C-alpha positions as CSV (number, residue, x, y, z in Angstrom):
1,M,-0.5,8.4,16.8
2,T,-3.0,9.7,14.3
3,A,-3.2,8.4,10.8
4,K,-2.4,10.0,7.5
5,I,-5.6,10.2,5.5
6,I,-5.3,8.8,2.0
7,D,-7.5,11.2,0.1
8,G,-9.3,9.4,-2.7
9,R,-11.0,12.6,-3.9
10,A,-7.6,14.4,-4.4
11,F,-6.2,11.4,-6.2
12,A,-9.2,11.1,-8.4
13,A,-8.8,14.8,-9.4
14,E,-5.2,14.0,-10.5
15,M,-6.5,11.0,-12.5
16,R,-9.2,13.2,-14.1
17,T,-6.6,15.6,-15.4
18,E,-4.7,12.7,-17.0
19,L,-7.9,11.2,-18.5
20,I,-8.9,14.6,-20.1
21,G,-5.6,14.7,-21.8
22,R,-6.0,11.2,-23.2
23,T,-9.6,11.8,-24.4
24,T,-8.5,15.0,-26.1
25,A,-5.9,13.1,-28.0
26,L,-8.5,10.5,-29.0
27,H,-11.0,13.1,-30.2
28,D,-8.2,14.7,-32.3
29,A,-7.7,11.3,-33.9
30,G,-11.4,11.0,-34.7
31,I,-12.1,8.4,-31.9
32,H,-14.9,9.3,-29.4
33,P,-14.6,7.0,-26.4
34,C,-18.0,5.4,-25.5
35,L,-19.0,3.3,-22.5
36,L,-22.2,1.2,-22.6
37,I,-23.7,0.4,-19.2
38,V,-26.2,-2.4,-19.1
39,C,-28.4,-2.1,-16.0
40,I,-31.1,-4.6,-15.2
41,G,-34.1,-3.6,-13.1
42,D,-34.7,-0.4,-11.2
43,E,-32.7,-0.8,-8.0
44,P,-32.3,2.8,-6.6
45,A,-28.6,2.2,-5.6
46,N,-27.7,1.1,-9.1
47,A,-29.5,4.0,-10.7
48,S,-27.7,6.5,-8.4
49,Y,-24.3,5.0,-9.2
50,V,-25.0,4.9,-12.9
51,A,-26.1,8.6,-12.9
52,M,-22.9,9.5,-11.1
53,L,-20.8,7.5,-13.5
54,E,-22.5,9.2,-16.5
55,R,-21.8,12.7,-15.1
56,T,-18.2,11.9,-14.3
57,A,-17.5,10.2,-17.7
58,R,-18.9,13.1,-19.6
59,K,-16.7,15.6,-17.7
60,V,-13.6,13.8,-19.0
61,G,-15.0,13.4,-22.6
62,I,-16.4,9.9,-22.5
63,E,-19.8,9.3,-23.9
64,V,-22.1,7.0,-21.9
65,I,-25.0,5.0,-23.1
66,V,-27.2,3.4,-20.5
67,D,-29.4,0.5,-21.4
68,Y,-31.9,-0.3,-18.8
69,L,-33.4,-3.8,-19.1
70,P,-36.6,-5.0,-17.3
71,P,-36.2,-6.7,-13.9
72,D,-37.3,-10.0,-15.3
73,T,-34.8,-10.0,-18.2
74,S,-33.5,-13.5,-18.8
75,A,-29.8,-14.5,-18.9
76,Q,-30.1,-15.2,-22.6
77,D,-31.5,-11.7,-23.3
78,V,-28.5,-10.2,-21.4
79,R,-26.1,-12.4,-23.4
80,E,-27.7,-11.2,-26.6
81,R,-27.4,-7.5,-25.6
82,L,-23.7,-8.0,-24.8
83,S,-23.1,-9.8,-28.1
84,R,-24.6,-6.8,-30.0
85,A,-22.3,-4.5,-28.1
86,A,-19.4,-6.6,-29.1
87,A,-20.2,-6.0,-32.8
88,D,-20.8,-2.3,-32.4
89,D,-17.6,-0.4,-33.3
90,A,-18.9,2.8,-31.7
91,I,-18.8,1.2,-28.3
92,H,-15.4,0.9,-26.7
93,G,-16.2,-0.3,-23.1
94,V,-19.0,-2.4,-21.7
95,L,-20.1,-2.5,-18.0
96,L,-22.7,-4.9,-16.7
97,Q,-23.9,-3.2,-13.5
98,Q,-23.9,-5.4,-10.5
99,P,-25.4,-6.7,-8.3
100,L,-27.7,-8.5,-10.7
101,P,-31.3,-9.5,-9.8
102,K,-31.5,-12.7,-7.8
103,H,-32.7,-14.8,-10.7
104,L,-29.6,-14.0,-12.7
105,S,-26.1,-15.5,-12.2
106,I,-23.0,-13.7,-13.4
107,R,-21.5,-17.1,-14.1
108,A,-24.2,-17.7,-16.7
109,I,-23.5,-14.4,-18.4
110,A,-19.8,-13.4,-17.9
111,D,-18.4,-15.3,-20.9
112,S,-20.6,-13.3,-23.2
113,M,-19.0,-10.0,-22.1
114,P,-17.0,-8.6,-25.1
115,L,-13.4,-9.5,-24.1
116,H,-11.7,-6.5,-25.4
117,K,-14.4,-4.1,-24.1
118,D,-14.6,-5.8,-20.7
119,V,-13.6,-2.7,-18.7
120,D,-14.4,-4.1,-15.3
121,G,-12.7,-7.4,-15.7
122,T,-15.8,-9.6,-15.7
123,H,-15.0,-12.0,-18.5
124,P,-13.5,-15.4,-17.3
125,T,-10.4,-14.8,-19.5
126,N,-9.6,-11.6,-17.7
127,Q,-10.3,-13.2,-14.3
128,G,-8.2,-16.2,-15.3
129,H,-5.2,-14.1,-16.2
130,L,-5.5,-12.3,-12.9
131,A,-5.8,-15.6,-10.9
132,F,-2.7,-17.0,-12.7
133,G,-0.6,-13.9,-12.0
134,R,-0.6,-12.7,-15.6
135,Q,-1.5,-9.2,-16.4
136,P,-5.1,-9.2,-17.6
137,E,-6.2,-6.8,-20.3
138,F,-8.4,-5.1,-17.7
139,V,-8.0,-5.1,-14.0
140,P,-11.4,-4.7,-12.2
141,A,-11.9,-1.1,-11.2
142,T,-12.3,-1.5,-7.4
143,P,-9.3,-3.8,-6.9
144,A,-7.3,-1.5,-9.2
145,A,-8.3,1.5,-7.0
146,V,-7.3,-0.4,-3.8
147,M,-3.8,-1.0,-5.3
148,A,-3.5,2.5,-6.6
149,L,-4.3,3.9,-3.1
150,L,-1.8,1.5,-1.5
151,E,0.9,2.9,-3.8
152,R,0.2,6.3,-2.1
153,S,0.5,4.8,1.4
154,P,3.5,4.4,3.7
155,S,3.2,0.7,3.2
156,W,4.3,0.7,-0.4
157,P,6.2,-1.2,-1.7
158,L,4.3,-4.3,-0.4
159,A,7.1,-6.9,-0.8
160,G,7.4,-8.9,2.4
161,R,4.7,-7.0,4.2
162,R,1.9,-8.8,6.1
163,A,-1.4,-8.0,4.6
164,V,-4.9,-9.1,5.6
165,M,-7.9,-9.1,3.1
166,I,-11.2,-9.2,5.0
167,G,-13.8,-10.4,2.6
168,R,-13.4,-12.9,-0.3
169,S,-16.0,-11.8,-2.9
170,A,-15.2,-12.5,-6.5
171,V,-15.7,-8.7,-7.2
172,V,-13.2,-7.3,-4.6
173,G,-11.7,-9.7,-2.0
174,L,-10.3,-12.4,-4.2
175,P,-8.8,-10.2,-6.9
176,V,-7.3,-7.8,-4.4
177,A,-5.7,-10.8,-2.6
178,T,-4.3,-11.9,-5.9
179,L,-2.9,-8.5,-6.7
180,L,-1.3,-8.3,-3.2
181,I,0.4,-11.6,-3.8
182,A,1.6,-10.3,-7.2
183,Q,3.4,-7.6,-5.2
184,N,5.0,-10.2,-3.0
185,A,3.0,-9.4,0.1
186,T,2.3,-12.2,2.6
187,V,-1.5,-12.4,2.4
188,T,-4.1,-13.8,4.8
189,V,-7.8,-13.9,3.6
190,L,-10.5,-13.7,6.2
191,H,-14.2,-14.2,5.6
192,R,-17.5,-15.0,7.3
193,S,-16.5,-18.6,8.0
194,S,-13.2,-17.6,9.7
195,Q,-13.4,-18.5,13.4
196,S,-11.8,-15.1,14.3
197,L,-10.3,-12.1,12.8
198,Q,-7.5,-12.3,15.4
199,P,-4.7,-12.5,15.7
200,Y,-4.4,-11.9,11.9
201,A,-5.8,-8.4,11.8
202,K,-3.7,-7.3,14.7
203,L,-0.5,-8.7,13.1
204,A,-1.1,-7.1,9.7
205,E,0.8,-4.1,8.3
206,V,-1.9,-3.7,5.7
207,V,-5.6,-4.2,6.4
208,I,-8.2,-4.1,3.5
209,V,-11.9,-4.6,4.4
210,A,-14.7,-5.3,1.9
211,V,-17.6,-7.0,3.6
212,G,-20.4,-4.5,3.9
213,S,-20.6,-4.5,7.7
214,P,-20.4,-0.9,9.1
215,G,-17.9,-0.4,11.8
216,L,-16.7,-4.0,11.8
217,I,-13.1,-3.1,12.3
218,T,-12.2,-0.8,15.2
219,G,-8.9,0.8,16.2
220,S,-8.3,-1.8,18.9
221,M,-8.3,-4.5,16.3
222,I,-5.4,-3.3,14.2
223,A,-1.7,-2.8,14.7
224,E,-0.3,0.7,15.5
225,G,0.9,2.2,12.2
226,A,-1.0,-0.2,9.9
227,T,-2.4,1.0,6.6
228,V,-6.1,0.5,6.4
229,I,-8.1,0.5,3.1
230,D,-11.9,0.6,3.7
231,V,-13.9,-0.6,0.6
232,G,-17.2,-0.8,2.5
233,T,-20.1,1.5,1.7
234,T,-23.3,1.0,3.5
235,P,-26.0,3.7,4.0
236,V,-26.8,4.1,7.7
237,D,-29.4,6.8,8.7
238,G,-28.8,8.7,5.5
239,E,-25.0,8.6,5.8
240,M,-22.5,6.4,4.0
241,K,-20.5,4.2,6.5
242,G,-17.5,2.1,5.9
243,D,-16.5,-1.3,7.3
244,V,-14.0,0.5,9.5
245,D,-14.9,2.6,12.5
246,F,-13.0,5.6,11.2
247,E,-12.7,7.6,14.5
248,S,-11.1,4.8,16.5
249,A,-9.0,3.5,13.7
250,F,-7.7,7.0,12.9
251,E,-6.1,7.0,16.3
252,T,-4.2,3.8,15.7
253,A,-3.5,3.4,12.0
254,G,-0.6,4.9,10.1
255,A,-2.7,5.6,7.1
256,I,-6.4,5.2,6.3
257,T,-9.0,5.8,3.6
258,P,-12.1,7.7,4.6
259,V,-15.7,6.7,3.6
260,P,-16.9,8.5,1.6
261,G,-14.0,10.0,-0.2
262,G,-11.6,7.1,-0.3
263,V,-11.8,4.1,-2.6
264,G,-15.0,5.2,-4.4
265,P,-13.8,8.2,-6.4
266,V,-10.7,6.3,-7.5
267,T,-12.8,3.3,-8.5
268,T,-14.7,5.5,-10.9
269,M,-11.5,6.9,-12.4
270,A,-10.0,3.4,-12.7
271,L,-13.0,2.2,-14.7
272,L,-12.9,5.2,-17.0
273,R,-9.2,4.7,-17.5
274,N,-10.0,1.2,-18.7
275,V,-12.5,2.6,-21.2
276,L,-9.8,4.9,-22.6
277,K,-7.4,1.9,-22.7
278,A,-9.9,0.1,-24.9
279,A,-10.5,3.1,-27.1
280,E,-6.7,3.7,-27.5
281,A,-6.4,0.2,-28.9
282,K,-8.2,1.5,-32.0
283,L,-5.2,3.8,-32.6
284,R,-3.0,0.7,-32.9
């Protein structure tokens, strides 16, 4: 069999249309949605992502302010910048671009993120609500994108389905696993200390991979007809590669996201949707 491609670009285009309608309503009400991106250092990958986010946001009517801080910025300086953003009524959403420089720990900073502007779900309160199965104010953008793409797959609804999450990062793996459980899936989490990916990957009806290891998962490692969501994005010889070997998995899976063009575009729209959610709270 060959897989259905779950087209993230097409889905993102649908979401863009929805967001434009919402920003138009906000502008008519005198509210101009604004996202502050705090970016520390001059990591090229971060700069490229931020530039893309700026362009996309402005196309849907969201203003973006980017605050580049020096690479040696202290945790206290970051906390103070976030505190100023909390007090600024013109800013509706705040994103702290990650990964941070090695001398900074997100744990030393996260609780200073403005809770009601925390559009990527970084604040411990939002993370805690997610962990306890309560709806957080903001679901982190990448996990939200994964779930939205699963809704468009043949594996939805997830209740009772066997799902494997490969990767346990606090940014993707753990929140996705929590969201899967909230949908009553039977979830196995695999990570670098797991002795083997098998038999778990082969038994799963849904396989999500987020480890940053190009081509880690091949078609022979998954069940026929499985839904595969590839979160990995690693540059290899000038091309972006996912954690799944797309060509071989395409011949086995029932549905699969490509890289690029899968999770990435939807993640951007999920983040901007959270910005609008924060801005719309002003109407209430």
